[in-house]
C-alpha positions in Angstrom: 34.5 -7.1 -28.2 31.1 -5.6 -28.5 28.0 -6.6 -26.5 24.9 -7.8 -28.3 22.1 -5.3 -28.6 18.8 -6.6 -27.1 15.7 -6.9 -29.3 13.0 -4.3 -29.0 10.5 -7.1 -28.3 12.7 -8.3 -25.4 13.0 -4.8 -23.9 9.3 -4.3 -24.3 8.6 -7.6 -22.5 11.0 -6.7 -19.7 9.4 -3.3 -19.3 6.0 -4.9 -19.1 7.1 -7.4 -16.4 8.8 -4.6 -14.4 5.7 -2.5 -14.7 3.5 -5.4 -13.4 5.8 -6.1 -10.5 6.0 -2.4 -9.6 2.2 -2.1 -9.7 1.7 -5.2 -7.5 4.2 -3.7 -5.1 2.4 -0.4 -5.0 -0.9 -2.1 -4.4 0.6 -4.0 -1.5 1.8 -0.8 0.2 -1.4 1.0 -0.6 -3.4 -1.7 1.1 -1.3 -1.4 4.2 -1.6 2.4 4.3 -5.4 2.3 3.7 -6.3 0.3 6.8 -5.0 2.7 9.5 -7.3 5.6 8.4 -10.3 3.2 8.6 -9.7 2.5 12.3 -12.3 5.0 13.6 -15.0 3.4 11.4 -13.8 -0.2 12.1 -13.8 0.6 15.9 -17.4 1.7 15.9 -18.6 -0.9 13.4 -17.1 -4.0 15.1 -17.2 -2.6 18.7 -13.5 -3.1 19.3 -10.7 -1.0 20.8 -7.8 0.7 19.1 -5.5 -1.7 20.9 -7.3 -4.7 19.3 -7.2 -3.2 15.9 -3.5 -2.4 16.3 -2.9 -6.0 17.4 -4.7 -7.3 14.3 -2.6 -5.1 12.1 0.5 -6.3 13.9 -0.5 -10.0 13.2 -1.3 -9.2 9.6 1.9 -7.3 8.8 4.2 -9.7 10.7 2.7 -12.7 8.9 3.4 -11.0 5.6 6.9 -10.2 6.7 7.5 -13.8 7.7 6.2 -15.2 4.4 8.4 -13.1 2.2 11.7 -15.0 2.8 9.8 -18.3 2.2 8.5 -17.1 -1.1 11.9 -15.8 -2.1 13.5 -19.1 -1.3 10.8 -21.0 -3.1 11.1 -18.9 -6.3 14.9 -19.2 -6.2 14.9 -22.9 -5.7 12.1 -23.8 -8.1 13.2 -21.6 -11.0 15.4 -23.4 -13.5 16.8 -20.2 -14.9 16.7 -16.9 -12.9 14.5 -14.3 -14.6 17.5 -11.9 -14.7 19.4 -14.4 -16.9 16.5 -15.5 -19.1 16.6 -14.3 -22.7 
């Protein structure tokens, strides 16, 4: 029994989707890493302490972490066919 060989178009589309998801993931991490080096400028510009900036970062990152399971559940429940099984 031999497995069917996927089309070149299908592989190209899959590579494009994986590339877009990977790029979005990289931008997400980059935005998180970019904020901390800006703390000295933000501290002076907005007249806040490092503790206040750290607290804002904690709220920002924890809200993102809490939203991820909800988004995963929504995408799983709302999808008729999982992307991994779609042809």
